[in-house]
N, C-alpha and C positions, 0 to 999 in steps of 0.2 A: 540329349534330353537332360533337363535339370528339374526334378520334382514335377514331372508331367509337362513342363514347358519345353518348347523347341528352342535350342540355342544354335545360332549360326556365328561362326568366326570368320570374318573377312580379313584378308591381308593382301599386301602388295599395292599395285597401282590400279585405280579404277579409271578406265578410259574407254575409247570406242571398241576395244577388243574384249571388254569384260562382259560376260553373258549373265546379266543380273536376273532376267526373267526365269532362267533355268534354276537358279538358286532357290527361288521362292515358290516354285510350282507345286511341290508335293507336301506342303505344310498343311496340317489338319488340326492344329491345336488352337486354343483360345488365346494363348500368350506366346508371342514370338520375341525372343531376346536376341539382339544383334550386337555382338562384340566387335568393336571397330578398332581395337588396339593396334592391329597389324597393318592398317591402311596407311601407306607412306605418302601417297600423292593421289590427287584426283583432278583431272583436267576438265575443260568445259563440256566436252562430249560425255565424259563420265558423269558430270553433274546432271546433264539432261537425261541420260539413261537412268540414273539413280532416281530422280524425281518421278519419271514415268513408271519405273518398276515398283516404287514404293507406294504410289498413289492408290492402286487397287487394294493394297494390303490394309490400308487404314480402315476400311469398312468391315474387314473380315476378322481382324485380330487386334488384340491389345499388343502394341509394339513398344518394347523397351530397348533403348540404346545405351550400352554400357561401354566403359573404357574408350571413349571417343578420342582418337589420336589428334595431334595438333593439325594434321591435314584436314580432318573432319571439322574441327573447331573453326578453322579459317573459312570453310564453306558455310557453316552455320551463321557466321557473322556477315556473309555477303549475300546469301540466297535465302530469302524469306521462307519459302515453303520447302526447304531442302529435306526436312524430315517429315513433312506432312503432319500427321496427327500423333506421331510417336512421342514418348517421354524419355528425356535424357536423364540418366541417373548418375553418370560419372564421366569424367573427361580428364585428359592429361594437360598439364600446364608446365611451362618452363620456369625453372628457378636457377639462380646462380649464387654460389658461395664466394664472397670476396676473400675469406680467410684462406681457403685452399684452391681457389680458382677453378672449382669444379662446377659443371653444369649437370642438372638433374631434371628429369621429367617426373613430376609428382602427380599421383592420381588424386583428383578432387572428387569427393562424393557430395552431390548437391544437397542431399538431406542432412548430411553431417556438417559440411563446411559453410553452407550458405543459409542457414536457418535465420540468423539475425538480419540478413540483408534481403529477405524475401519481400519485404515491404519497401525496400529502398530502390531508388532509380540507379544507384551506383554500387553494385556489389563489390566487396573487398576480398581480395585473395587472402587466404589464411597464411599464417606464418608456419614455416617448417624448419626443423633443424637439419643441417647437412648430414646425410647418411655416412659421409666420409670422415668429417672432422667434428661434427656435433654443434658447430656454430650456426647461428640463425642465417638463413638464406634470404635473398631478395627475389621478388617476382621479376622475371627476365623478359617482360614484354610491356607494352603500354596496357596497363591494367584495364582502363575504361574500354579500350578497343577490343582486347582479347576476351573480356567477360561480357561484352555487350549482348550476346545471344541469350544471356540469363534474364535480361529485362524485357524480352519480347514475348 
């Protein structure tokens, strides 16, 4: 619980062996926060089961998705109704530092980092300094493709 809201942390692989309906059955609050930071992979059966499990939740709760992992972002960009009527508030994105050759996953907060691009068809990833050496990092994916879920 966080301030009266129910918070669920999901981690690992979401596949045909993941029992999603059991996770959501005892929730009785108006807001459900689902933290997806720990989801490392999701296969096609997992996508199907996720969509089917999340569909009935949409009418019962306000759903907030936070800390969406890269595996979740990939699904957001491929499956139109992946999250049904939930709201994404933050997600991880890959960055690379040329100076020290380090890779980092940075947490992007939609309200903080994408306020200027809310009216744009092409959101731009924010700049970050490398946590290791302090130099400016580069976004380490095709920006238009990785951030496309923000425009839908």
